[in-house]
Steps between C-alpha positions, in 0.01 A plus 500: 500500500146388580265790613390513857137408581276785606494552874862369547808700575694599193778279398365201711335201338138396581475207735244286700487748795390778268229278359358426854497867610311582172246243562438615861460849380232384254311304777490789739361736201239229426386464861459874540288523222278216620468672839395814316231315319369326810494837694320675213244229477454497890456881496249456214301246699471725796364772287225275335189376710264195392118583496305352812286202409117545493278386786420126469163405364298277732141383535302638798155424613265579785429202719159325492264546790230255546323250718687166537413168671817325641523121472709322743703213352561166679654165412238225512467129432212338320309221669199277398176566672436135520766228526380143545709181582308228317496185735295182477209431739538126472794264495579281213709446193521784255331379178532786256584879450274712289682837452826628378759646742468882494160493341221750573213305659147594572320431822352137485749370235617147556866479604569163656319170535564256779409130452130510581432118509552442877269804571227382262506163677466675836205687366332200380534344842357802652194485272454147611514608860228760439270237340551263785428769755182622322368130511569473872337827567185393314495172696551678831209748411267216416578321819427807697161559329383131555614524862299819547187336391538205738572702798119567596418117486794418720671288246801720499625667815565864516859426560552297185311772301751751631797278393352462148457877467866568620619238244330693228678814624830315491447370157430865380827607658681214333361608162615851566847384569499274183385800286792711647745227416359498144537880469869476619564217252346709214723795614802297492418376144466860394804589672712261279451763242730798607370822340621861487360694789566849325577664175879545458820353376609162621847412599695179411415143611610435848409125452493292195252223401542171696601651829315441815349833632379563848184683549316652779476832681826460689822665411647156389274493180702500176558817304395455143544851351426861567278756327524885523237738383622756236220764456467714693836500687626648820807740549648523845731794608614650829498864592716672772371645824542852351301415199227354703489801726481723197209310348319501835538884542391545133176304571435689829529831301276380222787537231499133419275213616629198681576202306308303767190690417533571131643293216783742418653452161841351436717449196749221443825466258691181442866507511531542126244782477550858514142589540252406774236337274336258722219646716348386810354604831585468866300231681680447832719669761637306787399584863840554651855612444748210482741566798789321337496697163303809602278471204132434430369262236262605233340315213360582162293308258586519129321398183691213325275409206794469266675259730814710492540532880633187669502431881848573645602784261662803653332828372515869564171626632379858508230605770322821469628738760457881583346749260664841489387823342733764350800263446793644309636272228808554266685261257747277682785626288457852635625376846867479572707409812733736685702298756204350695234750393264488208500816295310669219598813289241767479508825272421853634341783285849595360567136393765453768546152640436440863544173698220358722533216745191278468354197666375242258220265538381215280514442126231457243513481120808718468401747762654546848287627799670787677404511852682827592725766328259575211149649509416454121534866405869477415663452153709182549774381266379158365751422234867612456562503878859425445556824315382734766678657798361694793512876441562456126259619236325260261284522185170319606263319284162449673342147459167390617508190718124451487521461119779234519411155380534316831286742693242511244480128498440502874230757468324321235454185698240652723418817700613311816815633688834413380635168634840533675724228633837480648 
């Protein structure tokens, strides 16, 4: 007889139910062991503590305090100082063109020629009229002299003598008129050559050779081309009422002279330039505020010897504004935003971080003007701002803003105040 399997009743064979009970018992034992291991490891974790991380290392610096000159920025448009519509003074057929479209021309350069032959003929006729008038004047004067000699003898009456004298006066007037017509005919011959009235760049031909053009001083004269001057060049811009009042009060206090009285400096940058490299001066301020726009127009004159500036270009213009002493400046990356406020992190004597709400001003060469919130004596976090928290300690590394490359470059340009723009 087969032996009974361990864990079964004696004398009863081992079946599938016994096998299932055995497997369940084994699973319970394994689960209990696993729970014990987990519990043991949990107890061990509660007993062990990780070391606290060291305070973060950040760069701190004291703000720069110095005198600055603010520059107000505007959008302007360049315009030629002189713009001339070239029109003929006489009518006729256009005979030739003597310049290329878009060419730089000098004052007096020949541009167009109108057929001069009719005007030369008119001049020749005027010359003949002058000669005839001179002859008649000489004859009239001779008659008047002879009559004057015969008056005492009674051969010529006083009335006849007076008539001959008046005839000589009339002949002189006729000669003067003939000479005037000759002068006009000579001018018309000269006007058949249309020359550049100014230095500048010419536009395209408005009329081609062979066309009849109308001259004269009326508005119906034919437009031949246009010329705009290039050097120097004007820049027009508009300032608001508030800015106008600011400049007026600065001038009244003596902090900044009025641009009406002094050629205040301006600087201009083109749309593809980051620096304001083109220099000029103010030369005009309008006499009233435009009631439709609430702005007043100003004008600057710029050097354009290289010909880069073209009338019609939009530019950014900086006009010298207010000079301030004791301005506080920090790197722009030291300023953060907390909801709607600008903030900076300062470090106390125990290297603990504190939050300051600041009011920012304008920006220059990596430095931001702080209008309120800092007095310049604090240590401010300038790098690693994202690693600090108010009330937490830090490991500071003091850096010198004055020795930084950007500030040193500004200081090396001149001893003048730092230029600040929006």
